[in-house]
Each structure stands twice: as structure tokens, then as C-alpha cells.
C-alpha atoms as a printed R data frame, in Angstrom:
    type eleno elety resid chain resno      x      y        z
1   ATOM     1    CA   MET     A     1 87.472 81.895 -116.029
2   ATOM     2    CA   GLU     A     2 87.804 79.935 -112.816
3   ATOM     3    CA   PRO     A     3 88.456 81.772 -109.537
4   ATOM     4    CA   SER     A     4 92.141 82.060 -108.625
5   ATOM     5    CA   ALA     A     5 93.436 79.702 -105.949
6   ATOM     6    CA   PRO     A     6 93.694 81.334 -102.507
7   ATOM     7    CA   ASN     A     7 96.415 80.345 -100.090
8   ATOM     8    CA   PRO     A     8 94.915 77.506  -98.001
9   ATOM     9    CA   PRO     A     9 94.886 77.999  -94.240
10  ATOM    10    CA   GLY     A    10 97.229 76.053  -92.003
11  ATOM    11    CA   LEU     A    11 96.194 72.697  -90.612
12  ATOM    12    CA   THR     A    12 95.740 74.193  -87.151
13  ATOM    13    CA   ASP     A    13 93.244 76.742  -88.468
14  ATOM    14    CA   VAL     A    14 91.178 74.805  -90.961
15  ATOM    15    CA   GLN     A    15 88.827 73.044  -88.520
16  ATOM    16    CA   THR     A    16 88.124 76.357  -86.767
17  ATOM    17    CA   ILE     A    17 87.374 77.963  -90.125
18  ATOM    18    CA   LEU     A    18 85.231 74.978  -91.090
19  ATOM    19    CA   LYS     A    19 83.204 75.201  -87.885
20  ATOM    20    CA   GLN     A    20 82.437 78.875  -88.498
21  ATOM    21    CA   ALA     A    21 81.697 78.310  -92.189
22  ATOM    22    CA   MET     A    22 79.266 75.505  -91.359
23  ATOM    23    CA   ALA     A    23 77.561 77.708  -88.761
24  ATOM    24    CA   ASP     A    24 77.232 80.526  -91.321
25  ATOM    25    CA   CYS     A    25 75.805 78.076  -93.860
26  ATOM    26    CA   ALA     A    26 73.311 76.687  -91.357
27  ATOM    27    CA   GLN     A    27 72.097 80.198  -90.539
28  ATOM    28    CA   ALA     A    28 71.767 81.166  -94.201
29  ATOM    29    CA   VAL     A    29 69.793 78.009  -94.963
30  ATOM    30    CA   GLU     A    30 67.593 78.471  -91.884
31  ATOM    31    CA   ASP     A    31 66.843 82.051  -92.945
32  ATOM    32    CA   THR     A    32 66.011 80.974  -96.504
33  ATOM    33    CA   ILE     A    33 63.733 78.140  -95.405
34  ATOM    34    CA   GLY     A    34 62.107 80.418  -92.832
35  ATOM    35    CA   ARG     A    35 61.202 82.870  -95.584
36  ATOM    36    CA   LEU     A    36 59.874 80.093  -97.803
37  ATOM    37    CA   LEU     A    37 57.858 78.528  -94.965
38  ATOM    38    CA   PRO     A    38 56.309 81.456  -93.097
39  ATOM    39    CA   SER     A    39 53.826 80.826  -90.312
40  ATOM    40    CA   THR     A    40 50.211 81.140  -91.446
41  ATOM    41    CA   ASP     A    41 46.746 81.363  -89.922
42  ATOM    42    CA   LEU     A    42 45.070 79.520  -92.799
43  ATOM    43    CA   ALA     A    43 43.002 76.429  -92.085
44  ATOM    44    CA   GLU     A    44 45.843 74.174  -93.281
45  ATOM    45    CA   ALA     A    45 48.341 75.852  -90.930
46  ATOM    46    CA   ARG     A    46 49.002 72.604  -89.065
47  ATOM    47    CA   VAL     A    47 50.855 71.027  -91.995
48  ATOM    48    CA   PHE     A    48 53.024 74.137  -92.413
49  ATOM    49    CA   ASP     A    49 53.783 74.085  -88.696
50  ATOM    50    CA   ALA     A    50 54.858 70.446  -89.056
51  ATOM    51    CA   MET     A    51 56.987 71.272  -92.113
52  ATOM    52    CA   ARG     A    52 58.741 74.010  -90.153
53  ATOM    53    CA   TYR     A    53 59.162 71.692  -87.169
54  ATOM    54    CA   GLY     A    54 60.698 68.981  -89.339
55  ATOM    55    CA   CYS     A    55 63.010 71.312  -91.259
56  ATOM    56    CA   LEU     A    56 63.985 74.064  -88.819
57  ATOM    57    CA   ASN     A    57 65.141 71.828  -86.000
58  ATOM    58    CA   GLY     A    58 68.900 72.187  -86.064
59  ATOM    59    CA   GLY     A    59 71.270 69.571  -87.408
60  ATOM    60    CA   LYS     A    60 74.672 69.791  -89.065
61  ATOM    61    CA   ARG     A    61 73.309 71.029  -92.412
62  ATOM    62    CA   LEU     A    62 76.130 69.051  -94.017
63  ATOM    63    CA   ARG     A    63 74.423 68.613  -97.378
64  ATOM    64    CA   PRO     A    64 73.640 72.334  -97.787
65  ATOM    65    CA   PHE     A    65 77.241 73.106  -96.837
66  ATOM    66    CA   LEU     A    66 78.471 70.822  -99.612
67  ATOM    67    CA   VAL     A    67 76.213 72.666 -102.077
68  ATOM    68    CA   LEU     A    68 77.570 76.063 -101.046
69  ATOM    69    CA   GLN     A    69 81.207 74.962 -101.063
70  ATOM    70    CA   SER     A    70 81.008 73.234 -104.432
71  ATOM    71    CA   ALA     A    71 79.225 76.269 -105.888
72  ATOM    72    CA   ASP     A    72 81.912 78.570 -104.514
73  ATOM    73    CA   LEU     A    73 84.544 76.677 -106.505
74  ATOM    74    CA   PHE     A    74 82.951 78.034 -109.678
75  ATOM    75    CA   GLY     A    75 82.045 81.535 -108.547
76  ATOM    76    CA   VAL     A    76 78.288 80.880 -108.388
77  ATOM    77    CA   ASN     A    77 76.074 83.667 -107.051
78  ATOM    78    CA   PRO     A    78 75.586 82.810 -103.337
79  ATOM    79    CA   ASP     A    79 71.901 83.791 -103.520
80  ATOM    80    CA   CYS     A    80 71.344 81.109 -106.156
81  ATOM    81    CA   ALA     A    81 73.430 78.509 -104.340
82  ATOM    82    CA   VAL     A    82 71.614 78.946 -101.026
83  ATOM    83    CA   ARG     A    83 68.277 78.252 -102.721
84  ATOM    84    CA   VAL     A    84 69.617 74.913 -103.976
85  ATOM    85    CA   ALA     A    85 71.067 74.253 -100.520
86  ATOM    86    CA   ALA     A    86 67.644 74.917  -98.987
87  ATOM    87    CA   ALA     A    87 66.002 72.548 -101.470
88  ATOM    88    CA   VAL     A    88 68.466 69.800 -100.529
89  ATOM    89    CA   GLU     A    89 67.755 70.324  -96.837
90  ATOM    90    CA   MET     A    90 64.012 70.123  -97.487
91  ATOM    91    CA   VAL     A    91 64.417 66.757  -99.220
92  ATOM    92    CA   HIS     A    92 66.697 65.518  -96.454
93  ATOM    93    CA   SER     A    93 64.236 66.659  -93.780
94  ATOM    94    CA   TYR     A    94 61.337 64.992  -95.588
95  ATOM    95    CA   SER     A    95 63.298 61.739  -95.629
96  ATOM    96    CA   LEU     A    96 63.945 61.947  -91.881
97  ATOM    97    CA   ILE     A    97 60.287 62.653  -91.093
98  ATOM    98    CA   HIS     A    98 59.195 59.600  -93.085
99  ATOM    99    CA   ASP     A    99 62.113 57.469  -91.868
100 ATOM   100    CA   ASP     A   100 61.015 58.053  -88.256
101 ATOM   101    CA   LEU     A   101 57.430 56.907  -88.847
102 ATOM   102    CA   PRO     A   102 56.122 53.737  -87.132
103 ATOM   103    CA   ALA     A   103 55.982 51.961  -90.501
104 ATOM   104    CA   MET     A   104 59.703 52.645  -91.008
105 ATOM   105    CA   ASP     A   105 62.152 52.976  -88.079
106 ATOM   106    CA   ASP     A   106 59.505 53.894  -85.480
107 ATOM   107    CA   SER     A   107 61.725 56.469  -83.772
108 ATOM   108    CA   ASP     A   108 60.623 58.770  -80.965
109 ATOM   109    CA   LEU     A   109 63.600 61.140  -80.957
110 ATOM   110    CA   ARG     A   110 65.332 63.192  -83.644
111 ATOM   111    CA   ARG     A   111 68.022 65.793  -82.913
112 ATOM   112    CA   GLY     A   112 67.142 65.635  -79.243
113 ATOM   113    CA   LYS     A   113 63.460 66.462  -79.811
114 ATOM   114    CA   PRO     A   114 60.309 64.382  -80.340
115 ATOM   115    CA   THR     A   115 60.036 63.201  -83.919
116 ATOM   116    CA   CYS     A   116 57.507 64.930  -86.165
117 ATOM   117    CA   HIS     A   117 54.817 62.269  -85.834
118 ATOM   118    CA   LYS     A   118 55.196 62.407  -82.047
119 ATOM   119    CA   ALA     A   119 54.971 66.193  -81.936
120 ATOM   120    CA   PHE     A   120 51.971 66.235  -84.300
121 ATOM   121    CA   ASP     A   121 50.498 62.926  -85.529
122 ATOM   122    CA   GLU     A   122 51.294 60.334  -88.185
123 ATOM   123    CA   ALA     A   123 49.021 61.704  -90.907
124 ATOM   124    CA   THR     A   124 50.323 65.249  -90.450
125 ATOM   125    CA   ALA     A   125 53.924 64.011  -90.482
126 ATOM   126    CA   ILE     A   126 53.333 62.191  -93.776
127 ATOM   127    CA   LEU     A   127 51.838 65.331  -95.305
128 ATOM   128    CA   ALA     A   128 54.649 67.474  -93.917
129 ATOM   129    CA   GLY     A   129 57.204 65.229  -95.617
130 ATOM   130    CA   ASP     A   130 55.251 65.345  -98.857
131 ATOM   131    CA   GLY     A   131 55.046 69.118  -98.604
132 ATOM   132    CA   LEU     A   132 58.786 69.544  -98.102
133 ATOM   133    CA   LEU     A   133 59.630 67.218 -100.999
134 ATOM   134    CA   THR     A   134 57.391 68.997 -103.471
135 ATOM   135    CA   LEU     A   135 58.432 72.471 -102.281
136 ATOM   136    CA   ALA     A   136 62.052 71.544 -102.951
137 ATOM   137    CA   PHE     A   137 61.321 70.931 -106.627
138 ATOM   138    CA   GLU     A   138 59.229 74.109 -106.840
139 ATOM   139    CA   LEU     A   139 62.260 75.955 -105.500
140 ATOM   140    CA   LEU     A   140 64.659 74.451 -108.046
141 ATOM   141    CA   ALA     A   141 62.299 75.220 -110.926
142 ATOM   142    CA   ASP     A   142 61.974 78.895 -109.976
143 ATOM   143    CA   HIS     A   143 63.747 81.496 -112.144
144 ATOM   144    CA   ALA     A   144 65.353 82.984 -109.027
145 ATOM   145    CA   THR     A   145 67.414 79.808 -108.592
146 ATOM   146    CA   HIS     A   146 69.135 80.233 -111.976
147 ATOM   147    CA   GLU     A   147 68.354 82.350 -115.015
148 ATOM   148    CA   ASP     A   148 69.192 79.495 -117.411
149 ATOM   149    CA   PRO     A   149 66.203 77.107 -117.713
150 ATOM   150    CA   ASN     A   150 68.535 74.308 -118.858
151 ATOM   151    CA   ILE     A   151 70.460 74.545 -115.597
152 ATOM   152    CA   ARG     A   152 67.219 74.457 -113.626
153 ATOM   153    CA   CYS     A   153 66.130 71.345 -115.553
154 ATOM   154    CA   GLN     A   154 69.481 69.675 -114.848
155 ATOM   155    CA   LEU     A   155 69.091 70.400 -111.141
156 ATOM   156    CA   VAL     A   156 65.549 69.032 -111.053
157 ATOM   157    CA   ALA     A   157 66.518 65.887 -112.960
158 ATOM   158    CA   ALA     A   158 69.625 65.229 -110.862
159 ATOM   159    CA   LEU     A   159 67.812 65.702 -107.553
160 ATOM   160    CA   ALA     A   160 64.907 63.516 -108.679
161 ATOM   161    CA   LYS     A   161 67.343 60.730 -109.566
162 ATOM   162    CA   ALA     A   162 69.255 61.059 -106.283
163 ATOM   163    CA   ALA     A   163 66.088 61.052 -104.179
164 ATOM   164    CA   GLY     A   164 64.070 58.470 -106.110
165 ATOM   165    CA   GLY     A   165 63.875 54.730 -106.622
166 ATOM   166    CA   HIS     A   166 67.461 54.431 -107.872
167 ATOM   167    CA   GLY     A   167 68.696 56.587 -104.988
168 ATOM   168    CA   MET     A   168 67.430 57.420 -101.520
169 ATOM   169    CA   VAL     A   169 63.982 55.814 -101.812
170 ATOM   170    CA   GLY     A   170 65.430 52.605 -103.232
171 ATOM   171    CA   GLY     A   171 68.026 52.574 -100.472
172 ATOM   172    CA   GLN     A   172 65.303 52.910  -97.862
173 ATOM   173    CA   MET     A   173 63.515 49.929  -99.417
174 ATOM   174    CA   LEU     A   174 66.708 47.896  -99.109
175 ATOM   175    CA   ASP     A   175 67.021 49.083  -95.512
176 ATOM   176    CA   LEU     A   176 63.585 47.660  -94.741
177 ATOM   177    CA   ILE     A   177 64.454 44.383  -96.468
178 ATOM   178    CA   ALA     A   178 67.644 44.218  -94.370
179 ATOM   179    CA   GLU     A   179 65.480 43.661  -91.293
180 ATOM   180    CA   ARG     A   180 64.483 40.220  -92.567
181 ATOM   181    CA   GLU     A   181 67.304 39.242  -94.927
182 ATOM   182    CA   ALA     A   182 71.033 38.897  -94.247
183 ATOM   183    CA   PHE     A   183 73.035 41.280  -96.428
184 ATOM   184    CA   ASP     A   184 76.696 40.826  -97.303
185 ATOM   185    CA   LEU     A   185 79.208 43.671  -97.493
186 ATOM   186    CA   GLY     A   186 78.536 44.364 -101.175
187 ATOM   187    CA   THR     A   187 74.780 44.685 -100.726
188 ATOM   188    CA   THR     A   188 75.196 46.756  -97.563
189 ATOM   189    CA   THR     A   189 77.535 49.097  -99.448
190 ATOM   190    CA   ARG     A   190 75.019 49.423 -102.297
191 ATOM   191    CA   LEU     A   191 72.232 50.117  -99.798
192 ATOM   192    CA   GLN     A   192 74.170 52.958  -98.213
193 ATOM   193    CA   ARG     A   193 75.351 54.409 -101.532
194 ATOM   194    CA   MET     A   194 71.696 54.677 -102.514
195 ATOM   195    CA   LYS     A   195 70.151 55.719  -99.207
196 ATOM   196    CA   THR     A   196 72.799 58.229  -98.105
197 ATOM   197    CA   GLY     A   197 75.421 58.568 -100.805
198 ATOM   198    CA   GLU     A   198 73.307 59.697 -103.738
199 ATOM   199    CA   MET     A   199 71.949 62.756 -101.917
200 ATOM   200    CA   ILE     A   200 75.457 63.671 -100.763
201 ATOM   201    CA   ALA     A   201 76.650 63.224 -104.351
202 ATOM   202    CA   PHE     A   202 73.927 65.551 -105.643
203 ATOM   203    CA   SER     A   203 74.851 68.104 -102.988
204 ATOM   204    CA   CYS     A   204 78.449 68.176 -104.243
205 ATOM   205    CA   GLU     A   205 77.636 68.041 -107.944
206 ATOM   206    CA   ALA     A   206 74.969 70.757 -107.663
207 ATOM   207    CA   GLY     A   207 77.645 73.438 -107.451
208 ATOM   208    CA   GLY     A   208 79.147 72.131 -110.667
209 ATOM   209    CA   ILE     A   209 75.750 72.207 -112.373
210 ATOM   210    CA   LEU     A   210 75.119 75.769 -111.219
211 ATOM   211    CA   GLY     A   211 78.590 76.841 -112.323
212 ATOM   212    CA   LYS     A   212 78.501 74.984 -115.657
213 ATOM   213    CA   ALA     A   213 81.679 73.159 -114.646
214 ATOM   214    CA   PRO     A   214 83.556 70.984 -117.152
215 ATOM   215    CA   PRO     A   215 82.913 67.222 -116.944
216 ATOM   216    CA   PRO     A   216 86.245 66.290 -115.271
217 ATOM   217    CA   GLN     A   217 85.587 68.625 -112.360
218 ATOM   218    CA   ARG     A   218 82.008 67.449 -111.963
219 ATOM   219    CA   ALA     A   219 83.265 63.855 -112.005
220 ATOM   220    CA   ALA     A   220 85.834 64.704 -109.318
221 ATOM   221    CA   LEU     A   221 83.123 66.188 -107.093
222 ATOM   222    CA   ARG     A   222 80.968 63.117 -107.556
223 ATOM   223    CA   ALA     A   223 83.846 60.743 -106.770
224 ATOM   224    CA   TYR     A   224 84.673 62.788 -103.668
225 ATOM   225    CA   ALA     A   225 81.035 62.641 -102.587
226 ATOM   226    CA   HIS     A   226 80.711 58.877 -103.012
227 ATOM   227    CA   ASP     A   227 83.752 58.202 -100.814
228 ATOM   228    CA   LEU     A   228 82.612 60.839  -98.322
229 ATOM   229    CA   GLY     A   229 79.100 59.363  -98.202
230 ATOM   230    CA   LEU     A   230 80.355 55.866  -97.398
231 ATOM   231    CA   ALA     A   231 82.702 57.217  -94.724
232 ATOM   232    CA   PHE     A   232 79.784 59.164  -93.253
233 ATOM   233    CA   GLN     A   233 77.613 56.048  -93.080
234 ATOM   234    CA   ILE     A   234 80.333 53.906  -91.534
235 ATOM   235    CA   VAL     A   235 80.730 56.513  -88.789
236 ATOM   236    CA   ASP     A   236 76.936 56.523  -88.368
237 ATOM   237    CA   ASP     A   237 77.082 52.755  -87.846
238 ATOM   238    CA   LEU     A   238 79.891 53.191  -85.338
239 ATOM   239    CA   LEU     A   239 77.926 55.847  -83.437
240 ATOM   240    CA   ASP     A   240 74.925 53.524  -83.292
241 ATOM   241    CA   VAL     A   241 77.166 51.102  -81.394
242 ATOM   242    CA   GLU     A   242 79.501 53.442  -79.499
243 ATOM   243    CA   GLY     A   243 77.533 56.672  -79.160
244 ATOM   244    CA   THR     A   244 74.972 57.760  -76.618
245 ATOM   245    CA   GLU     A   245 71.526 59.263  -77.060
246 ATOM   246    CA   ALA     A   246 72.823 62.487  -75.483
247 ATOM   247    CA   GLU     A   247 75.626 62.733  -78.077
248 ATOM   248    CA   THR     A   248 73.674 61.774  -81.175
249 ATOM   249    CA   GLY     A   249 70.286 63.310  -80.335
250 ATOM   250    CA   LYS     A   250 68.541 60.123  -81.430
251 ATOM   251    CA   SER     A   251 68.039 56.558  -80.242
252 ATOM   252    CA   VAL     A   252 71.093 54.302  -80.537
253 ATOM   253    CA   GLY     A   253 71.468 50.550  -80.871
254 ATOM   254    CA   ARG     A   254 68.428 50.236  -83.117
255 ATOM   255    CA   ASP     A   255 70.225 48.485  -85.998
256 ATOM   256    CA   ALA     A   256 71.416 45.714  -83.692
257 ATOM   257    CA   GLU     A   257 67.928 45.373  -82.211
258 ATOM   258    CA   ALA     A   258 66.475 45.029  -85.724
259 ATOM   259    CA   GLY     A   259 69.143 42.500  -86.702
260 ATOM   260    CA   LYS     A   260 70.345 44.629  -89.632
261 ATOM   261    CA   ALA     A   261 73.724 44.061  -91.210
262 ATOM   262    CA   THR     A   262 75.890 47.177  -90.888
263 ATOM   263    CA   PHE     A   263 79.490 47.996  -91.694
264 ATOM   264    CA   VAL     A   264 80.289 47.459  -88.012
265 ATOM   265    CA   SER     A   265 78.521 44.110  -87.715
266 ATOM   266    CA   ILE     A   266 80.237 42.854  -90.884
267 ATOM   267    CA   LEU     A   267 83.721 44.354  -90.455
268 ATOM   268    CA   GLY     A   268 84.000 44.856  -86.700
269 ATOM   269    CA   ARG     A   269 84.707 48.211  -85.071
270 ATOM   270    CA   ASP     A   270 88.432 48.449  -85.807
271 ATOM   271    CA   ARG     A   271 88.179 47.528  -89.486
272 ATOM   272    CA   ALA     A   272 85.137 49.756  -89.925
273 ATOM   273    CA   ARG     A   273 87.016 52.718  -88.421
274 ATOM   274    CA   ALA     A   274 90.018 52.005  -90.659
275 ATOM   275    CA   GLN     A   275 87.742 51.792  -93.700
276 ATOM   276    CA   ALA     A   276 86.163 55.166  -92.858
277 ATOM   277    CA   ASP     A   277 89.610 56.749  -92.536
278 ATOM   278    CA   MET     A   278 90.723 55.231  -95.844
279 ATOM   279    CA   LEU     A   279 87.615 56.499  -97.632
280 ATOM   280    CA   ALA     A   280 88.090 59.984  -96.194
281 ATOM   281    CA   GLY     A   281 91.630 59.988  -97.555
282 ATOM   282    CA   GLN     A   282 90.415 58.897 -100.979
283 ATOM   283    CA   ALA     A   283 87.759 61.606 -100.924
284 ATOM   284    CA   VAL     A   284 90.376 64.279 -100.253
285 ATOM   285    CA   ALA     A   285 92.583 63.005 -103.095
286 ATOM   286    CA   HIS     A   286 89.775 63.490 -105.624
287 ATOM   287    CA   LEU     A   287 89.875 67.234 -104.885
288 ATOM   288    CA   ASP     A   288 93.479 67.718 -106.040
289 ATOM   289    CA   ILE     A   289 92.078 68.786 -109.424
290 ATOM   290    CA   PHE     A   290 91.007 72.067 -107.786
291 ATOM   291    CA   GLU     A   291 94.613 72.987 -106.894
292 ATOM   292    CA   GLY     A   292 94.117 74.150 -103.315
293 ATOM   293    CA   ARG     A   293 90.755 75.845 -103.738
294 ATOM   294    CA   ALA     A   294 88.792 73.070 -102.021
295 ATOM   295    CA   HIS     A   295 90.426 73.139  -98.576
296 ATOM   296    CA   LEU     A   296 87.088 73.331  -96.728
297 ATOM   297    CA   LEU     A   297 85.722 70.358  -98.657
298 ATOM   298    CA   LYS     A   298 88.873 68.497  -97.667
299 ATOM   299    CA   ALA     A   299 88.299 69.526  -94.055
300 ATOM   300    CA   VAL     A   300 84.765 68.124  -94.238
301 ATOM   301    CA   ALA     A   301 86.212 64.646  -94.757
302 ATOM   302    CA   GLU     A   302 88.158 64.970  -91.492
303 ATOM   303    CA   PHE     A   303 85.062 66.332  -89.751
304 ATOM   304    CA   VAL     A   304 82.930 63.416  -90.941
305 ATOM   305    CA   VAL     A   305 85.185 60.716  -89.522
306 ATOM   306    CA   ALA     A   306 85.804 62.567  -86.224
307 ATOM   307    CA   ARG     A   307 82.205 63.528  -85.413
308 ATOM   308    CA   ARG     A   308 80.287 62.246  -82.402
309 ATOM   309    CA   ALA     A   309 76.796 63.192  -83.605
């Protein structure tokens, strides 16, 4: 039986509730990752220090929040859901560590702090990313994440697909190619669906996997996530043009310097902003199937298009 629908909060309250819920999620995920990555005095301690540095360095924790909220729709045990949320954050953090490397974006700043390879060194940063990626799959495969081995296998398979060559890794390859080839709107959209959207889609669908949700509801979560992911990336492109390093916590203007096609360079600022708003509206509409029980997921769409970091 699905949980009964609570009365949704008023529009004036929902963003306040969302802010607190996201803060609670971030703390729960930080605590979980902290337990899984304790400090050590072993000879290989440096790589664990780098893993902690790359993963426990703040951030919105948007993807873990999507895991927890989608899981809540189906009454999933929060202790199980937070383990999946932690695994998602580990994969996301690994991708940022590698994305910042000199061979990729060559960034010096991430979330207002030196990037991992600047704080440690390139070789250690590579190993730290590798360590976080593999630990994420170890976490999903553990019995404590879900008692049903079939569910654990579904989680592992879905995350591998989202993070691999047909998802985030493939999108990063396209991103590198975009530095030397001119992409049109269709190819740019595909790039961002792969690089950013597939991990957001897994984050939303993970709750449905954990809760053994029926296919229509899983499909609704995935459709919501795809629209949300594109809106998120369009706003990222806008912030790269309009934002400041102080606001975003990272270098800005790098896409223009690299000559990459972005939603802003192709559409212009006004059309890009309108497209992000339209996608956010579409994302919210996909959640009508949950009859008022997904008000915080709806609020996330508003948060994504209004953010300045």
C-alpha cells in the first residue's frame, strides 16, 4: 500500500521547508560518508584523506536529496535510502575530482576550495576518484542497503549505466570533443543529458527501485528527472556567463574561453532562461501521478532555476 497523501504546504512555506529538508539530507549523507570513510593511520592514508577531501567538502547534495525524496514516496526505510544517497554522492564527487584534472577542465577551485589535485597531487586525485567510484558500488551491493539481492542488482546495474559510457562518462567525452568541434543544439542537449542528466535520473529512479514501484511511477520519476537535469544544466551555463566566482565557488567563463557550445551560446540568455523555466514546469507536471505527495520534488524544480550557485 502506498503512503497516504499529506496536505501539501502553502506556496509561501515550501521553499523554507525545502531548505531545511536539503540541509537535513546533506547532514545525513555527510554522517554516512564520514562513517564509511574514517580517517586512518595506515600507509595508504593519503588516498583516504583525498577521498574525504573530495567528498566531504560541502555542496548542495542535490542528487542525494532526490534519492531520499523519491524513496520517501514509497515508504522506503530511511537507513537504506541514505546509503544509496551516499553512493550517488560518491560517484558525483569522483566525477568532479576527475573533471577538475589538468587533462580535463584544469580547474583550480571547487566549492570555494582548491581542487583535489591542487590540495594533494594529480596521481592521488586520480586514485581518490577511483576509490570513491568503487566504494559506491561496494555500498550498493551490501546487504545493509536492501535485503532483496534483486533490488541491489537493479541498483548496481542502473548506476553503472548512468555513470558509464552511455551516461556520464560518454557525456564527458563529448564535452572534451566540444572544445574542438562545433556542436548544434541537438548534440549539446544529448551531451548534457548524458553528462548530467543520467545521474540525476538515477537519483530519482533509485527511490522507485528501492520501493519496488510500479512501472508508470518509475517512468514519471525518470521523465521528471530528465527535464530537471536539462533545466539544471541550462542554469549552470547561465551562471558560467552571469555568475561570479564568489557565488558559484568555482571558476566562471571557462566554457567561453574553451570555445564550447552551450545552451547560452546557442540560444542566447533570454531564450535559455525561458527554456529552463519551461523545462522546470514540465518536470513538475510529471509528478501529478503522485497526487500531492511530491511537493518537495516539485519545489526542487523551482530551486534549480532560481539558484545562484
